[in-house]
TORKOL-4160 file (C-alpha; in steps of 0.2 Angstrom, whole numbers, padded with zeros to 4 digits, m for minus):
88
<pt num="1" X="m0049" Y="0019" Z="m0051"/>
<pt num="2" X="m0065" Y="0016" Z="m0041"/>
<pt num="3" X="m0071" Y="0034" Z="m0044"/>
<pt num="4" X="m0068" Y="0032" Z="m0063"/>
<pt num="5" X="m0076" Y="0015" Z="m0065"/>
<pt num="6" X="m0088" Y="0014" Z="m0051"/>
<pt num="7" X="m0082" Y="m0003" Z="m0048"/>
<pt num="8" X="m0070" Y="m0008" Z="m0033"/>
<pt num="9" X="m0057" Y="m0019" Z="m0039"/>
<pt num="10" X="m0049" Y="m0033" Z="m0028"/>
<pt num="11" X="m0036" Y="m0037" Z="m0040"/>
<pt num="12" X="m0029" Y="m0032" Z="m0057"/>
<pt num="13" X="m0023" Y="m0044" Z="m0071"/>
<pt num="14" X="m0012" Y="m0036" Z="m0085"/>
<pt num="15" X="m0003" Y="m0043" Z="m0100"/>
<pt num="16" X="0007" Y="m0036" Z="m0115"/>
<pt num="17" X="0024" Y="m0029" Z="m0116"/>
<pt num="18" X="0024" Y="m0019" Z="m0099"/>
<pt num="19" X="0019" Y="m0035" Z="m0090"/>
<pt num="20" X="0037" Y="m0041" Z="m0093"/>
<pt num="21" X="0044" Y="m0026" Z="m0083"/>
<pt num="22" X="0044" Y="m0032" Z="m0065"/>
<pt num="23" X="0048" Y="m0015" Z="m0058"/>
<pt num="24" X="0034" Y="m0007" Z="m0067"/>
<pt num="25" X="0021" Y="m0020" Z="m0061"/>
<pt num="26" X="0027" Y="m0019" Z="m0043"/>
<pt num="27" X="0026" Y="0000" Z="m0044"/>
<pt num="28" X="0008" Y="m0002" Z="m0052"/>
<pt num="29" X="0003" Y="m0013" Z="m0037"/>
<pt num="30" X="0010" Y="0000" Z="m0025"/>
<pt num="31" X="0001" Y="0014" Z="m0033"/>
<pt num="32" X="m0016" Y="0006" Z="m0035"/>
<pt num="33" X="m0015" Y="m0003" Z="m0018"/>
<pt num="34" X="m0021" Y="m0020" Z="m0025"/>
<pt num="35" X="m0013" Y="m0036" Z="m0031"/>
<pt num="36" X="m0007" Y="m0036" Z="m0049"/>
<pt num="37" X="m0005" Y="m0053" Z="m0058"/>
<pt num="38" X="0004" Y="m0056" Z="m0075"/>
<pt num="39" X="0003" Y="m0072" Z="m0085"/>
<pt num="40" X="0019" Y="m0081" Z="m0089"/>
<pt num="41" X="0013" Y="m0080" Z="m0107"/>
<pt num="42" X="0013" Y="m0061" Z="m0108"/>
<pt num="43" X="0005" Y="m0059" Z="m0125"/>
<pt num="44" X="m0011" Y="m0067" Z="m0121"/>
<pt num="45" X="m0021" Y="m0053" Z="m0130"/>
<pt num="46" X="m0011" Y="m0056" Z="m0146"/>
<pt num="47" X="m0014" Y="m0074" Z="m0145"/>
<pt num="48" X="m0033" Y="m0071" Z="m0143"/>
<pt num="49" X="m0033" Y="m0059" Z="m0158"/>
<pt num="50" X="m0023" Y="m0072" Z="m0169"/>
<pt num="51" X="m0035" Y="m0086" Z="m0164"/>
<pt num="52" X="m0050" Y="m0074" Z="m0168"/>
<pt num="53" X="m0043" Y="m0069" Z="m0185"/>
<pt num="54" X="m0039" Y="m0088" Z="m0189"/>
<pt num="55" X="m0057" Y="m0092" Z="m0185"/>
<pt num="56" X="m0064" Y="m0078" Z="m0196"/>
<pt num="57" X="m0054" Y="m0086" Z="m0211"/>
<pt num="58" X="m0060" Y="m0103" Z="m0207"/>
<pt num="59" X="m0045" Y="m0109" Z="m0198"/>
<pt num="60" X="m0052" Y="m0117" Z="m0181"/>
<pt num="61" X="m0037" Y="m0119" Z="m0170"/>
<pt num="62" X="m0046" Y="m0118" Z="m0154"/>
<pt num="63" X="m0063" Y="m0124" Z="m0148"/>
<pt num="64" X="m0071" Y="m0117" Z="m0132"/>
<pt num="65" X="m0072" Y="m0133" Z="m0123"/>
<pt num="66" X="m0066" Y="m0139" Z="m0106"/>
<pt num="67" X="m0054" Y="m0152" Z="m0113"/>
<pt num="68" X="m0045" Y="m0138" Z="m0123"/>
<pt num="69" X="m0041" Y="m0127" Z="m0107"/>
<pt num="70" X="m0023" Y="m0125" Z="m0103"/>
<pt num="71" X="m0015" Y="m0118" Z="m0087"/>
<pt num="72" X="m0005" Y="m0102" Z="m0088"/>
<pt num="73" X="0006" Y="m0099" Z="m0073"/>
<pt num="74" X="0002" Y="m0082" Z="m0065"/>
<pt num="75" X="0015" Y="m0071" Z="m0056"/>
<pt num="76" X="0008" Y="m0060" Z="m0042"/>
<pt num="77" X="0013" Y="m0043" Z="m0036"/>
<pt num="78" X="0007" Y="m0037" Z="m0019"/>
<pt num="79" X="0008" Y="m0019" Z="m0014"/>
<pt num="80" X="0023" Y="m0015" Z="m0003"/>
<pt num="81" X="0016" Y="0002" Z="0002"/>
<pt num="82" X="0003" Y="0003" Z="0016"/>
<pt num="83" X="m0008" Y="0017" Z="0022"/>
<pt num="84" X="m0020" Y="0029" Z="0015"/>
<pt num="85" X="m0019" Y="0034" Z="m0003"/>
<pt num="86" X="m0024" Y="0052" Z="m0007"/>
<pt num="87" X="m0029" Y="0060" Z="m0023"/>
<pt num="88" X="m0019" Y="0074" Z="m0030"/>
């Protein structure tokens, strides 16, 4: 991933349907060799799109203020495979 992006990641956060699959997320963590986190509300992208669409139509359900923040519990997956990864 570092070679493609030029950025060294220390952790990865994912959401969406595949974030519900614990085996997939653990395998992803093992493959990329970093911690992977998933929110308890996996469809955060869809929520953001819905809020943006509402805002565009004049429905203001959410304001970007500190008192409107809400906590979302995160699940964390740590790589179980240690050692050097090699490129194939």
